[in-house]
C-alpha positions in Angstrom: -22.7 8.8 -4.0 -22.8 6.7 -0.7 -20.3 7.1 1.3 -17.8 4.1 1.3 -16.0 2.5 5.0 -12.3 3.1 4.1 -11.6 -0.1 6.5 -14.4 -2.2 4.5 -12.5 -1.0 1.2 -9.1 -2.2 1.8 -10.3 -5.5 3.2 -12.2 -6.0 0.0 -9.1 -5.4 -1.7 -6.2 -6.9 0.2 -8.5 -9.7 2.0 -6.9 -10.3 5.4 -6.2 -13.8 4.8 -3.3 -12.3 2.8 -2.1 -10.0 5.6 0.3 -12.8 7.4 2.7 -12.7 4.2 3.7 -9.1 4.9 5.7 -9.2 8.0 7.0 -12.4 6.8 8.5 -10.5 3.6 9.2 -7.2 5.3 11.5 -9.3 7.8 13.3 -11.3 5.3 14.1 -8.1 3.2 15.5 -6.2 6.1 17.8 -8.9 6.9 18.7 -9.7 3.1 19.6 -5.4 3.7 21.5 -6.1 7.0 23.7 -8.9 5.3 24.4 -7.1 2.1 26.0 -4.1 4.1 27.7 -6.4 6.0 29.1 -8.0 2.8 30.2 -4.7 1.4 33.0 -2.4 2.7 31.6 0.1 0.5 28.2 -0.1 2.0 29.8 0.4 5.5 31.4 4.2 5.0 29.6 6.8 7.2 27.7 8.0 4.2 26.3 4.9 3.0 25.2 3.7 6.6 23.1 7.5 6.7 21.3 5.9 3.8 20.9 2.8 5.1 17.1 3.3 4.0 17.8 3.1 0.1 18.9 -0.3 0.6 16.1 -1.4 2.6 14.1 -0.1 0.0 15.5 -2.1 -2.9 15.5 -4.9 -0.7 11.6 -4.6 0.0 10.8 -3.7 -3.4 12.5 -6.7 -4.7 10.8 -9.2 -2.4 7.3 -8.2 -2.6 8.4 -8.1 -6.5 9.1 -11.7 -6.8 6.2 -12.4 -3.8 3.8 -11.3 -6.4 5.5 -12.5 -9.8 5.7 -16.4 -7.3 1.8 -16.2 -7.8 2.3 -16.1 -3.5 0.4 -12.7 -3.7 -2.6 -12.8 -6.2 -2.0 -9.5 -7.8 0.0 -7.9 -10.4 2.7 -5.1 -10.2 4.8 -3.2 -12.5 7.4 -0.5 -12.3 6.2 3.1 -12.8 8.5 6.4 -13.4 8.1 8.9 -10.9 7.1 11.9 -12.2 10.1 13.7 -12.1 12.7 11.1 -14.1 14.6 10.2 -11.0 13.9 6.4 -11.1 10.7 4.0 -10.6 8.6 2.8 -8.1 6.9 -0.5 -7.4 3.1 -0.3 -8.0 0.6 -3.4 -6.7 -2.3 -3.6 -8.9 -5.2 -4.5 -6.8 -8.7 -5.6 -8.6 -9.8 -1.7 -8.0 -6.8 0.1 -6.8 -3.6 0.1 -6.3 -0.7 -0.2 -3.3 2.4 1.3 -3.0 5.2 0.9 -0.4 7.1 3.4 1.8 9.1 3.6 4.6 7.9 6.5 7.2 9.8 7.4 10.1 6.4 8.5 12.0 3.9 5.5 11.6 0.8 7.9 12.4 2.0 10.3 9.2 1.8 9.8 5.8 4.6 9.4 3.5 6.6 12.6 2.2 4.5 13.7 -0.5 5.6 13.2 -4.2 3.6 13.5 -7.1 2.2 10.1 -7.6 1.3 9.7 -4.0 -0.7 13.2 -4.4 -2.2 11.9 -7.4 -3.2 9.1 -5.5 -4.5 10.2 -2.8 -7.1 12.9 -4.6 -8.3 9.4 -6.2 -9.4 8.4 -2.5 -11.8 11.3 -2.3 -14.9 9.0 -3.8 -14.5 7.5 0.0 -15.3 10.2 1.8 -18.8 11.8 2.7 -17.1 15.4 3.6 -18.0 19.0 2.6 -14.9 19.7 1.2 -15.3 16.9 -1.4 -19.1 16.9 -2.8 -18.0 18.3 -6.0 -15.1 15.9 -6.5 -17.3 12.5 -5.6 -17.2 11.0 -9.0 -14.4 8.5 -9.6 -11.4 9.9 -11.4 -8.8 7.4 -11.0 -8.3 4.7 -9.3 -7.8 4.7 -5.3 -4.5 4.3 -3.7 -3.5 2.5 -0.7 0.2 2.5 1.1 1.9 -0.4 3.2 4.1 1.8 5.4 6.6 0.3 7.8 9.6 0.7 10.1 12.4 3.7 9.0 15.5 3.0 11.0 14.5 -0.3 12.3 11.4 -2.8 11.6 9.2 -1.8 14.3 5.9 -1.5 12.6 4.0 -2.2 9.4 0.6 -0.9 8.0 -1.8 -1.3 5.4 -3.7 2.0 5.0 -5.6 4.2 3.2 -4.4 7.8 3.0 -6.7 10.7 3.5 -6.9 13.2 0.7 -5.6 15.7 2.5 -1.7 15.2 3.2 -1.6 16.6 6.3 -4.5 14.7 7.9 -2.9 11.3 7.3 -5.1 8.3 7.3 -8.8 7.2 6.9 -7.9 3.9 8.0 -4.6 2.0 9.3 -4.1 -1.3 10.0 -2.9 -2.5 13.5 0.7 -3.2 13.4 0.8 -6.3 11.5 4.5 -7.3 12.8 1.8 -8.7 15.4 1.2 -11.6 12.8 3.6 -13.8 14.2 4.1 -16.0 10.9 2.0 -17.4 7.9 -1.3 -18.6 9.0 -3.9 -19.9 6.6 -7.3 -18.9 7.2 -9.7 -21.2 7.5 -13.3 -20.6 6.8 -14.5 -17.4 4.5 -13.5 -14.0 5.2 -15.8 -11.9 7.2 -16.3 -9.5 3.9 -17.3 -12.9 1.8 -20.2 -13.6 4.2 -21.9 -10.3 3.4 -24.8 -10.9 0.6 -26.0 -7.1 0.7 -25.0 -5.2 -1.8 -22.5 -2.4 -0.2 -20.8 1.1 -0.5 -17.8 -0.5 -1.6 -19.3 -2.3 -4.1 -21.3 0.8 -5.6 -17.7 2.5 -5.6 -16.1 -0.7 -7.6 -18.7 -0.6 -10.4 -17.8 3.4 -10.6 -14.1 2.4 -10.7 -14.7 -0.3 -13.2 -16.6 2.6 -15.7 -14.0 4.8 -15.3 -11.7 2.0 -16.4 -13.6 1.5 -19.5 -14.4 5.0 -20.3 -10.6 5.8 -20.1 -9.3 2.4 -21.5 -7.5 0.9 -18.4 
């Protein structure tokens, strides 16, 4: 299989023209979480304060779910159960991949390894021309992308392609999306839309479509 550029694939799946929606939505979610905590005394006790991240997660999931359902972000989403029956996570469905959202304490590090992200990382193997993956190049599932954002405070947000090996973190991570100050409509075609050459990303998408047909996805 031809090596796929992770950056090119991410731009194909989540075009740059939609990126300004991310900081806008995250800032609104963090503000909503802080407002809720301020209004609810039960959330102001120390044990709750230590778990502020959970409230931020709920607010963030709600904000992105509404963003998709309103049509402002032209994807689909669904709630998927964790491997262990401890709840559900929001999965945003892109054309040939899925994206999940996670808080991380260190922007350079992948989120902690849980089953659904572990399985998703393994589906990223066809993107890499590495000796350890030469037997794993065929598509076995939808590639998994990440939106990671600040943990205790909203200092950063990145779209990223995680490396199949957790300890190696990312094959591509965008610049800090918080530097996109506000929503700015794109003028003219995206860079990727001006490419008429049949790329490695196109070939990967064909393989993903075949996998979906063969597996009834």
